[in-house]
Kinemage of the C-alpha trace (Angstrom):
@kinemage 1
@onewidth
@group {chain A} dominant
@subgroup {mainchain}
@vectorlist {calphas} color= white
{ca met a 1} P 344.689 100.957 155.523
{ca asp a 2} L 348.393 101.115 156.264
{ca lys a 3} L 348.874 101.499 160.022
{ca asn a 4} L 352.220 103.174 159.347
{ca trp a 5} L 350.621 106.087 157.513
{ca gln a 6} L 351.169 109.505 159.053
{ca ile a 7} L 348.145 111.265 160.539
{ca glu a 8} L 347.746 113.623 157.579
{ca thr a 9} L 347.346 110.616 155.288
{ca lys a 10} L 344.988 108.827 157.672
{ca ala a 11} L 342.769 111.911 157.840
{ca val a 12} L 342.206 111.632 154.098
{ca gln a 13} L 342.385 107.902 153.444
{ca cys a 14} L 341.044 106.014 156.469
{ca gly a 15} L 337.519 104.892 157.256
{ca tyr a 16} L 336.206 104.285 153.768
{ca glu a 17} L 337.897 101.914 151.308
{ca pro a 18} L 336.076 101.847 147.945
{ca gly a 19} L 336.079 98.641 145.939
{ca asn a 20} L 336.443 98.257 142.209
{ca gly a 21} L 334.021 100.680 140.566
{ca asp a 22} L 332.755 102.128 143.856
{ca pro a 23} L 332.483 105.893 144.457
{ca arg a 24} L 335.887 107.379 145.267
{ca val a 25} L 334.390 109.682 147.912
{ca leu a 26} L 332.426 108.399 150.915
{ca pro a 27} L 328.730 108.425 149.918
{ca leu a 28} L 325.958 109.793 152.100
{ca tyr a 29} L 323.754 106.807 152.954
{ca gln a 30} L 320.622 108.775 153.851
{ca ser a 31} L 318.547 105.707 154.634
{ca thr a 32} L 316.974 104.444 157.827
{ca thr a 33} L 316.420 100.955 156.441
{ca tyr a 34} L 318.387 98.060 154.910
{ca lys a 35} L 317.157 95.096 152.859
{ca tyr a 36} L 318.016 91.457 153.530
{ca asp a 37} L 317.260 88.289 151.579
{ca asp a 38} L 316.459 86.040 154.545
{ca ala a 39} L 315.106 86.373 158.068
{ca gln a 40} L 318.068 84.649 159.737
{ca ser a 41} L 320.457 87.379 158.589
{ca val a 42} L 318.438 89.988 160.428
{ca ala a 43} L 318.068 87.765 163.485
{ca asp a 44} L 321.832 87.363 163.633
{ca leu a 45} L 322.259 91.138 163.492
{ca phe a 46} L 319.880 91.593 166.415
{ca asp a 47} L 321.808 88.969 168.391
{ca leu a 48} L 325.172 90.660 167.609
{ca lys a 49} L 326.362 87.516 165.828
{ca arg a 50} L 327.355 89.330 162.627
{ca glu a 51} L 328.345 92.804 161.477
{ca gly a 52} L 326.060 94.867 159.317
{ca phe a 53} L 323.281 97.429 159.309
{ca phe a 54} L 319.607 96.967 159.985
{ca tyr a 55} L 318.430 100.306 161.369
{ca thr a 56} L 320.206 103.664 161.323
{ca arg a 57} L 319.398 104.358 164.975
{ca leu a 58} L 322.148 101.825 165.770
{ca ala a 59} L 324.501 102.052 162.810
{ca asn a 60} L 324.773 103.461 159.301
{ca pro a 61} L 327.456 103.023 156.602
{ca thr a 62} L 328.338 106.737 156.469
{ca val a 63} L 328.499 107.018 160.244
{ca asp a 64} L 330.483 103.785 160.419
{ca ala a 65} L 333.111 105.133 158.015
{ca phe a 66} L 333.459 108.302 160.076
{ca glu a 67} L 333.820 106.242 163.261
{ca arg a 68} L 336.530 104.120 161.685
{ca lys a 69} L 338.428 107.205 160.551
{ca met a 70} L 338.338 108.816 163.991
{ca ala a 71} L 339.433 105.578 165.656
{ca ala a 72} L 342.349 105.376 163.245
{ca leu a 73} L 343.380 108.965 163.919
{ca glu a 74} L 343.374 108.481 167.691
{ca gly a 75} L 344.947 105.023 167.493
{ca gly a 76} L 341.921 103.245 168.960
{ca val a 77} L 340.197 99.952 168.168
{ca ala a 78} L 336.623 101.257 167.775
{ca ala a 79} L 334.470 104.373 168.036
{ca val a 80} L 330.819 105.285 168.486
{ca ala a 81} L 329.571 108.585 167.043
{ca val a 82} L 326.740 110.367 168.840
{ca gly a 83} L 324.514 113.394 168.412
{ca ala a 84} L 326.600 115.974 170.298
{ca gly a 85} L 329.693 116.421 172.414
{ca gln a 86} L 327.514 116.518 175.531
{ca ala a 87} L 326.101 113.106 174.592
{ca ala a 88} L 329.657 111.812 174.239
{ca ser a 89} L 330.597 113.063 177.709
{ca met a 90} L 327.467 111.635 179.300
{ca leu a 91} L 327.462 108.250 177.588
{ca ser a 92} L 331.183 107.728 178.135
{ca val a 93} L 330.372 107.691 181.855
{ca met a 94} L 326.947 106.022 181.725
{ca asn a 95} L 328.463 103.065 179.879
{ca leu a 96} L 330.652 102.451 182.949
{ca ala a 97} L 328.630 103.575 185.934
{ca val a 98} L 325.199 102.745 187.325
{ca ser a 99} L 323.085 104.299 190.070
{ca gly a 100} L 325.085 104.341 193.292
{ca asp a 101} L 328.442 104.679 191.544
{ca his a 102} L 330.945 107.514 191.635
{ca val a 103} L 333.147 109.338 189.124
{ca val a 104} L 336.087 111.707 189.647
{ca ala a 105} L 336.432 114.643 187.239
{ca val a 106} L 338.762 117.614 187.006
{ca ser a 107} L 337.192 120.935 187.952
{ca ser a 108} L 338.366 122.839 184.863
{ca leu a 109} L 335.886 121.216 182.478
{ca tyr a 110} L 333.673 123.053 179.998
{ca gly a 111} L 330.760 124.619 181.881
{ca gly a 112} L 328.145 122.474 180.193
{ca thr a 113} L 330.003 119.346 181.255
{ca val a 114} L 330.245 120.576 184.844
{ca ser a 115} L 326.484 121.136 184.847
{ca leu a 116} L 325.906 117.714 183.284
{ca phe a 117} L 328.043 115.997 185.898
{ca thr a 118} L 326.779 118.053 188.837
{ca asn a 119} L 323.061 117.992 188.088
{ca thr a 120} L 321.973 115.500 185.432
{ca leu a 121} L 324.160 112.563 186.455
{ca lys a 122} L 323.101 113.179 190.062
{ca lys a 123} L 319.484 112.600 188.980
{ca cys a 124} L 320.651 109.257 187.555
{ca gly a 125} L 322.142 108.306 190.902
{ca ile a 126} L 325.763 108.836 189.842
{ca glu a 127} L 327.851 111.114 192.050
{ca val a 128} L 330.689 113.148 190.539
{ca ser a 129} L 333.331 114.798 192.703
{ca phe a 130} L 335.837 117.313 191.350
{ca ile a 131} L 339.567 117.727 191.845
{ca ser a 132} L 342.100 120.190 190.513
{ca pro a 133} L 343.481 119.416 187.037
{ca glu a 134} L 346.882 120.028 188.608
{ca ala a 135} L 346.323 117.580 191.469
{ca asp a 136} L 349.288 115.412 192.364
{ca ser a 137} L 349.186 111.617 192.403
{ca ala a 138} L 348.325 111.448 196.102
{ca ala a 139} L 345.379 113.827 195.711
{ca ile a 140} L 344.046 111.892 192.743
{ca ala a 141} L 344.330 108.595 194.625
{ca ala a 142} L 342.610 110.089 197.663
{ca ala a 143} L 339.611 111.136 195.543
{ca ile a 144} L 339.019 107.605 194.233
{ca arg a 145} L 336.541 105.473 196.193
{ca pro a 146} L 335.647 101.773 196.118
{ca asn a 147} L 332.622 102.609 193.907
{ca thr a 148} L 334.502 104.967 191.560
{ca lys a 149} L 334.154 103.875 187.939
{ca ala a 150} L 336.144 106.468 185.969
{ca leu a 151} L 338.412 109.479 185.992
{ca phe a 152} L 337.355 112.218 183.517
{ca ala a 153} L 339.441 115.143 182.261
{ca glu a 154} L 340.150 117.388 179.266
{ca thr a 155} L 343.480 117.368 177.451
{ca leu a 156} L 343.305 121.145 177.142
{ca ala a 157} L 340.759 122.710 179.481
{ca asn a 158} L 337.969 124.864 178.049
{ca pro a 159} L 338.458 127.777 178.644
{ca ala a 160} L 341.165 127.680 181.357
{ca leu a 161} L 343.638 126.108 178.865
{ca ile a 162} L 345.277 123.989 181.541
{ca val a 163} L 347.285 121.184 179.936
{ca leu a 164} L 346.486 117.844 181.556
{ca asp a 165} L 349.398 115.730 182.735
{ca ile a 166} L 347.833 112.672 181.117
{ca glu a 167} L 350.473 110.220 182.283
{ca arg a 168} L 350.032 111.175 185.950
{ca phe a 169} L 346.247 110.863 185.800
{ca ala a 170} L 346.427 107.592 183.850
{ca glu a 171} L 348.821 106.039 186.347
{ca ala a 172} L 346.583 107.004 189.266
{ca ala a 173} L 343.483 105.669 187.513
{ca his a 174} L 345.098 102.363 186.591
{ca ala a 175} L 346.508 101.885 190.082
{ca ala a 176} L 342.882 101.933 191.275
{ca gly a 177} L 341.624 99.710 188.451
{ca ile a 178} L 339.563 102.389 186.708
{ca pro a 179} L 339.848 103.912 183.222
{ca leu a 180} L 340.869 107.448 182.309
{ca ile a 181} L 338.500 109.246 179.929
{ca val a 182} L 340.000 112.267 178.172
{ca asp a 183} L 338.069 114.870 176.196
{ca asn a 184} L 340.470 115.687 173.358
{ca thr a 185} L 338.275 118.239 171.562
{ca phe a 186} L 340.662 121.206 171.490
{ca pro a 187} L 343.935 119.485 170.511
{ca thr a 188} L 342.371 116.851 168.207
{ca pro a 189} L 344.519 113.799 167.405
{ca cys a 190} L 346.595 116.001 165.093
{ca leu a 191} L 348.155 117.744 168.101
{ca cys a 192} L 347.822 115.138 170.877
{ca arg a 193} L 346.901 111.447 171.033
{ca pro a 194} L 346.000 110.713 174.667
{ca phe a 195} L 346.134 106.934 174.163
{ca glu a 196} L 349.895 107.213 173.734
{ca phe a 197} L 350.124 108.598 177.277
{ca gly a 198} L 347.857 106.049 178.973
{ca ala a 199} L 344.279 107.238 178.458
{ca asp a 200} L 341.684 104.487 177.930
{ca phe a 201} L 338.860 106.369 176.222
{ca val a 202} L 338.832 109.598 174.252
{ca thr a 203} L 335.827 111.808 173.593
{ca his a 204} L 335.338 114.705 171.203
{ca ser a 205} L 332.758 117.307 170.509
{ca thr a 206} L 333.123 116.808 166.758
{ca thr a 207} L 331.097 120.009 166.387
{ca lys a 208} L 334.372 121.838 166.973
{ca tyr a 209} L 337.648 121.338 165.079
{ca thr a 210} L 336.722 117.891 163.749
{ca asp a 211} L 333.983 119.341 161.568
{ca gly a 212} L 335.741 122.678 161.607
{ca his a 213} L 333.211 124.674 159.631
{ca ala a 214} L 330.401 125.156 162.199
{ca gln a 215} L 327.970 123.064 160.189
{ca ala a 216} L 327.454 119.720 161.939
{ca val a 217} L 326.788 119.065 165.629
{ca gly a 218} L 328.195 115.769 166.859
{ca gly a 219} L 330.311 113.855 169.324
{ca ile a 220} L 332.323 110.650 169.422
{ca ile a 221} L 333.689 108.170 171.972
{ca ile a 222} L 336.800 106.187 171.035
{ca glu a 223} L 338.072 103.043 172.750
{ca lys a 224} L 341.780 102.323 173.040
{ca gly a 225} L 341.285 98.625 173.786
{ca gly a 226} L 343.141 96.418 176.236
{ca phe a 227} L 341.562 97.631 179.478
{ca asp a 228} L 341.362 94.953 182.188
{ca trp a 229} L 337.654 94.580 182.943
{ca asn a 230} L 338.120 91.563 185.233
{ca asn a 231} L 339.051 93.490 188.360
{ca gly a 232} L 335.711 93.341 190.200
{ca arg a 233} L 334.617 96.913 189.426
{ca phe a 234} L 332.751 96.309 186.176
{ca pro a 235} L 330.271 93.430 186.447
{ca glu a 236} L 328.236 94.611 183.440
{ca phe a 237} L 331.168 93.821 181.157
{ca val a 238} L 332.004 90.375 182.522
{ca asn a 239} L 328.557 89.070 183.518
{ca pro a 240} L 325.826 87.894 181.108
{ca asp a 241} L 323.586 90.573 179.628
{ca pro a 242} L 319.966 89.354 179.817
{ca ala a 243} L 318.999 91.760 177.014
{ca tyr a 244} L 321.142 89.661 174.625
{ca his a 245} L 320.409 86.106 175.806
{ca gly a 246} L 323.238 86.040 178.312
{ca leu a 247} L 325.972 87.431 176.049
{ca val a 248} L 329.168 88.435 177.898
{ca tyr a 249} L 330.788 91.449 176.237
{ca thr a 250} L 334.378 90.703 177.197
{ca glu a 251} L 334.054 87.148 175.876
{ca ala a 252} L 332.083 87.817 172.697
{ca phe a 253} L 333.943 91.034 171.786
{ca pro a 254} L 337.350 90.939 173.519
{ca ala a 255} L 338.860 93.586 171.232
{ca ala a 256} L 336.259 96.290 171.898
{ca pro a 257} L 333.752 95.309 174.617
{ca tyr a 258} L 333.179 98.913 175.697
{ca ser a 259} L 332.168 100.122 172.228
{ca val a 260} L 329.902 97.149 171.550
{ca lys a 261} L 328.161 97.548 174.908
{ca leu a 262} L 327.780 101.291 174.300
{ca arg a 263} L 326.094 100.719 170.964
{ca ala a 264} L 324.063 97.646 171.953
{ca gln a 265} L 322.668 99.188 175.135
{ca trp a 266} L 322.766 102.972 175.054
{ca ile a 267} L 322.577 103.843 171.368
{ca arg a 268} L 319.904 101.198 170.851
{ca asp a 269} L 317.774 102.299 173.780
{ca ile a 270} L 318.013 106.088 173.776
{ca gly a 271} L 318.670 106.807 170.106
{ca ala a 272} L 321.608 109.190 170.599
{ca gly a 273} L 323.535 108.149 167.496
{ca met a 274} L 324.948 110.652 165.004
{ca ala a 275} L 322.819 111.464 161.954
{ca pro a 276} L 324.256 110.259 158.604
{ca phe a 277} L 324.364 113.754 157.105
{ca asn a 278} L 326.308 115.104 160.085
{ca ala a 279} L 328.753 112.215 159.785
{ca tyr a 280} L 329.126 112.989 156.075
{ca leu a 281} L 329.928 116.649 156.774
{ca ser a 282} L 332.232 115.778 159.679
{ca asn a 283} L 334.129 113.297 157.540
{ca leu a 284} L 334.713 116.009 154.936
{ca gly a 285} L 335.993 118.288 157.667
{ca val a 286} L 338.449 115.694 158.942
{ca glu a 287} L 340.126 115.498 155.527
{ca thr a 288} L 341.631 118.962 156.121
{ca leu a 289} L 341.954 118.676 159.906
{ca ala a 290} L 345.749 118.383 159.996
{ca leu a 291} L 346.181 121.418 157.742
{ca arg a 292} L 343.708 123.488 159.715
{ca met a 293} L 345.212 122.642 163.112
{ca glu a 294} L 348.610 123.843 161.916
{ca arg a 295} L 347.104 127.188 160.875
{ca his a 296} L 344.878 127.533 163.957
{ca ser a 297} L 347.890 126.910 166.204
{ca ser a 298} L 350.284 129.246 164.418
{ca asn a 299} L 347.683 132.031 164.249
{ca ala a 300} L 346.804 131.636 167.939
{ca leu a 301} L 350.442 131.791 169.003
{ca ala a 302} L 351.030 134.911 166.888
{ca leu a 303} L 347.920 136.616 168.279
{ca ala a 304} L 348.837 135.630 171.859
{ca glu a 305} L 352.294 137.166 171.432
{ca phe a 306} L 350.724 140.311 169.966
{ca leu a 307} L 348.234 140.648 172.821
{ca glu a 308} L 350.902 139.961 175.435
{ca asn a 309} L 352.703 143.109 174.304
{ca his a 310} L 349.618 145.279 173.833
{ca pro a 311} L 349.333 148.197 176.304
{ca lys a 312} L 345.567 147.696 176.747
{ca val a 313} L 345.851 144.002 177.701
{ca ser a 314} L 346.293 142.992 181.338
{ca trp a 315} L 346.991 139.282 180.872
{ca val a 316} L 347.081 136.523 178.224
{ca asn a 317} L 346.663 132.772 178.665
{ca tyr a 318} L 347.958 130.483 175.913
{ca pro a 319} L 350.081 127.374 176.579
{ca gly a 320} L 352.298 128.104 173.579
{ca leu a 321} L 353.639 131.269 175.186
{ca lys a 322} L 357.004 130.851 176.875
{ca ser a 323} L 355.627 132.879 179.780
{ca ser a 324} L 352.757 130.436 180.341
{ca ser a 325} L 352.726 128.282 183.456
{ca gln a 326} L 351.555 125.469 181.149
{ca his a 327} L 354.407 125.795 178.663
{ca glu a 328} L 356.510 122.866 179.901
{ca leu a 329} L 353.550 120.475 179.828
{ca ala a 330} L 352.598 121.845 176.411
{ca lys a 331} L 356.043 120.982 175.074
{ca lys a 332} L 355.498 117.392 176.227
{ca tyr a 333} L 351.869 116.832 175.207
{ca leu a 334} L 351.362 119.417 172.442
{ca pro a 335} L 354.665 119.636 170.579
{ca arg a 336} L 352.967 120.235 167.226
{ca gly a 337} L 350.955 123.218 168.424
{ca cys a 338} L 348.639 124.310 171.213
{ca ser a 339} L 345.404 124.582 169.232
{ca gly a 340} L 343.562 127.771 168.308
{ca val a 341} L 341.985 128.958 171.563
{ca leu a 342} L 343.413 131.639 173.825
{ca cys a 343} L 342.089 133.847 176.617
{ca phe a 344} L 342.932 137.366 177.703
{ca gly a 345} L 341.783 140.212 179.917
{ca val a 346} L 341.509 143.898 179.106
{ca lys a 347} L 342.746 146.643 181.394
{ca gly a 348} L 339.609 148.137 182.862
{ca gly a 349} L 338.013 144.772 183.535
{ca lys a 350} L 334.714 143.399 182.290
{ca ala a 351} L 333.305 146.756 181.124
{ca ala a 352} L 336.340 147.522 178.989
{ca gly a 353} L 336.297 143.964 177.666
{ca glu a 354} L 332.697 144.409 176.545
{ca ile a 355} L 333.696 147.494 174.568
{ca val a 356} L 336.431 145.479 172.870
{ca met a 357} L 334.086 142.630 171.988
{ca asn a 358} L 331.486 145.025 170.588
{ca ser a 359} L 334.140 146.821 168.515
{ca leu a 360} L 335.531 143.789 166.710
{ca lys a 361} L 334.761 143.648 162.992
{ca leu a 362} L 336.457 140.506 161.653
{ca ala a 363} L 335.977 138.478 164.832
{ca ala a 364} L 332.348 137.782 165.737
{ca ile a 365} L 330.672 137.272 169.116
{ca val a 366} L 329.521 133.652 168.873
{ca val a 367} L 328.491 130.896 171.263
{ca his a 368} L 330.857 128.521 169.556
{ca val a 369} L 334.520 127.727 169.360
{ca ala a 370} L 336.975 125.974 167.082
{ca asp a 371} L 335.930 126.618 163.512
{ca thr a 372} L 337.556 128.386 160.569
{ca arg a 373} L 336.296 131.857 161.535
{ca thr a 374} L 337.697 133.892 164.416
{ca gly a 375} L 335.172 134.342 167.224
{ca val a 376} L 335.051 135.683 170.778
{ca leu a 377} L 332.969 134.888 173.833
{ca his a 378} L 332.677 135.981 177.474
{ca pro a 379} L 332.599 132.651 179.365
{ca ala a 380} L 331.429 133.961 182.757
{ca ser a 381} L 328.234 135.420 181.304
{ca met a 382} L 327.734 132.941 178.466
{ca thr a 383} L 328.933 129.322 178.354
{ca his a 384} L 329.633 129.111 182.103
{ca arg a 385} L 326.818 131.324 183.427
{ca gln a 386} L 325.083 128.422 185.250
{ca leu a 387} L 328.140 127.900 187.458
{ca thr a 388} L 328.458 129.375 190.935
{ca asp a 389} L 331.278 131.803 191.732
{ca ala a 390} L 333.174 128.970 193.397
{ca glu a 391} L 332.685 126.716 190.371
{ca leu a 392} L 333.816 129.522 188.053
{ca glu a 393} L 336.977 129.943 190.092
{ca ala a 394} L 337.611 126.181 190.055
{ca ala a 395} L 337.112 126.158 186.284
{ca gly a 396} L 339.644 128.952 185.880
{ca val a 397} L 337.079 131.474 184.615
{ca ser a 398} L 337.629 135.058 185.779
{ca pro a 399} L 335.029 137.827 185.337
{ca asp a 400} L 337.205 139.682 182.820
{ca met a 401} L 338.104 136.653 180.684
{ca ile a 402} L 337.552 136.900 176.932
{ca arg a 403} L 337.931 133.613 175.074
{ca val a 404} L 339.177 133.856 171.508
{ca ser a 405} L 338.773 131.073 168.967
{ca val a 406} L 341.402 132.035 166.430
{ca gly a 407} L 340.431 131.175 162.878
{ca ile a 408} L 342.453 130.489 159.762
{ca glu a 409} L 342.195 133.991 158.282
{ca asn a 410} L 345.357 135.982 157.573
{ca ile a 411} L 347.033 136.691 160.885
{ca asp a 412} L 347.755 140.331 160.002
{ca asp a 413} L 344.042 140.943 159.527
{ca ile a 414} L 343.240 139.237 162.833
{ca lys a 415} L 345.816 141.279 164.751
{ca ala a 416} L 344.653 144.506 163.125
{ca asp a 417} L 341.075 143.797 164.159
{ca phe a 418} L 341.982 143.232 167.801
{ca asp a 419} L 344.292 146.259 167.789
{ca gln a 420} L 341.569 148.651 166.601
{ca ala a 421} L 339.059 147.181 169.054
{ca leu a 422} L 341.460 147.415 172.007
{ca asn a 423} L 342.263 151.022 171.158
{ca arg a 424} L 338.562 151.846 171.654
{ca ala a 425} L 338.532 150.526 175.219
């Protein structure tokens, strides 16, 4: 791999490098098991003394190639693919925090992540407190405690579409000696690479744009490398691990201790790794990711401009619009496009919005986002329905909000569909 390749080339070429006479395209290694000629080879694998595969619950050649490609696209040193985006969010934190620890997260997260952090992590003894995604440096610093282990945010909030000031959050995290984890699902590395602005770990729900075709559920956690673990906050990284005969992750794997620990402890013990077939499909999706993100972004901007001028529309939220409060941050962090998701409200409120959703013909009502087909969803009654009214407000979800995942169809057909549906309201 040439590190100087542009991202479009990396999306096609990285991860899998066939040798002389090997298949040109990444094969699907649909096998749980691997053969070795001697017992010591397998023993060394179990002791993390050599690279290789011995059981697909931990690692698989197809999954490994996909992980390498995603790490290359984000500019990281290593990646671990898991079964879903929710698993990526949870394990990114669990790999850092133990019972009694604390995490700070922005309040505008995807509803499922808010529920995960508020309820499930609480059962594990990990407390998560929430702050505004637009908090200033002082507010971020004030939220961090002596037992805080991470700061968690989304590059582009789902569905509030607030653009994170990554540099400000990274500086505050590093001043306290903790890492910044950024969910980069909506922009993808084709539109934003959070590591370049100071983030330490990046997560994705690869179910979304990464796969892009609504076929394969998955998630991934990518490590930037270079984080200082010797600051007293992370004993599990610098002290011997009794499960591996006293191995110290920062000493044995200085380039990527976080990823090795994540795989050796969490993936091994709970079996949350990505299935080979899903990695195979996701890898195929990534090959066209750069092309698709261009089209998703241009279509979304065109539809947002159309809706902004439609007499039946009360408001539109899309960072690419010049009228957006997020536009200046978008120019800094998303100069190549603002992804394919927008939100709007219909005059007449929730009832009128329901008429519009039911009248769409090209766009479908789906509990999904970020694939090739245009879809709509009502967050308050669907993806975020477990949240309280206060949590909905903090997440930027209003009762009349319709979220649109703009596909790659012809933009004239998309606009015509929304126009006829709005005229029925």
